[in-house]
C-alpha positions in Angstrom: -22.4 -18.1 -38.6 -24.2 -16.3 -35.9 -23.4 -12.8 -34.9 -23.2 -13.1 -31.1 -22.0 -15.2 -28.2 -19.1 -17.5 -28.7 -18.3 -16.4 -32.3 -17.9 -12.8 -31.2 -15.7 -13.8 -28.2 -13.6 -16.0 -30.4 -13.2 -13.4 -33.2 -12.0 -10.5 -31.2 -8.8 -12.1 -29.9 -7.9 -13.4 -33.3 -8.3 -9.9 -34.8 -6.4 -8.4 -32.0 -3.4 -10.7 -32.3 -3.3 -10.5 -36.2 -4.0 -6.8 -36.6 -3.6 -5.2 -33.3 -6.1 -3.9 -30.7 -6.9 -0.7 -32.4 -7.7 -2.4 -35.7 -9.8 -5.0 -34.0 -11.9 -2.3 -32.3 -12.2 -0.3 -35.5 -13.3 -3.3 -37.4 -16.1 -3.9 -34.9 -17.9 -0.7 -35.9 -19.5 -2.7 -38.8 -20.7 -5.5 -36.5 -23.5 -5.0 -34.0 -22.6 -8.2 -32.3 -19.0 -7.2 -31.9 -20.0 -3.8 -30.7 -22.0 -5.4 -27.9 -18.9 -7.6 -27.0 -16.7 -4.5 -26.9 -19.4 -2.8 -24.7 -18.8 -5.5 -22.1 -15.0 -5.1 -22.5 -15.3 -1.3 -22.1 -17.2 -1.8 -18.8 -14.6 -4.1 -17.6 -11.7 -1.7 -18.5 -13.6 1.1 -16.6 -14.0 -1.0 -13.5 -12.4 0.9 -10.6 -10.3 -2.1 -9.8 -8.9 -2.1 -13.4 -9.3 1.6 -14.3 -7.5 1.4 -17.7 -9.8 3.7 -19.6 -11.9 6.7 -18.6 -15.5 6.3 -17.6 -16.6 8.6 -20.5 -15.8 5.9 -23.1 -19.3 4.4 -23.7 -19.0 2.9 -27.2 -16.4 1.6 -29.6 -15.9 5.0 -31.3 -15.0 6.5 -27.9 -12.8 3.5 -27.1 -10.9 4.0 -30.3 -10.4 7.7 -29.5 -9.3 6.8 -26.0 -6.7 4.2 -26.9 -5.4 6.1 -29.9 -4.6 9.4 -28.2 -2.0 9.9 -25.5 -1.1 6.3 -24.9 2.4 5.0 -24.9 3.3 1.4 -26.0 3.3 0.2 -22.3 -0.2 1.4 -21.7 -1.5 -0.1 -25.0 0.1 -3.4 -24.1 -1.5 -3.4 -20.7 -4.9 -2.6 -22.2 -4.4 -5.4 -24.8 -3.4 -7.9 -22.2 -6.4 -7.1 -20.0 -8.7 -7.4 -23.0 -7.3 -10.8 -24.0 -7.5 -12.1 -20.4 -11.1 -10.9 -20.1 -12.0 -12.6 -23.5 -10.3 -15.9 -22.3 -12.4 -15.7 -19.2 -15.6 -14.9 -21.1 -15.1 -17.8 -23.6 -15.4 -20.2 -20.6 -18.8 -18.8 -19.6 -20.4 -18.6 -23.0 
């Protein structure tokens, strides 16, 4: 299978549902294609209209650190929901 595009956008939601958001992000550190996908998600979560993560999170390692420290379950659910909605939107465009 190919490493980018639709396969990445399809794989992230499956991993997030089966293993949780943090595990899905952590697993992507071994995949340049998934890291690129998460880069787009990070930018979305940083958008001033969304503002779910700080602007200093620029890669998957910083995203992991951000979502694993100081977040309660409500905040993690909100981030997970936003990620899943963004991925559903992105699948329609790719």
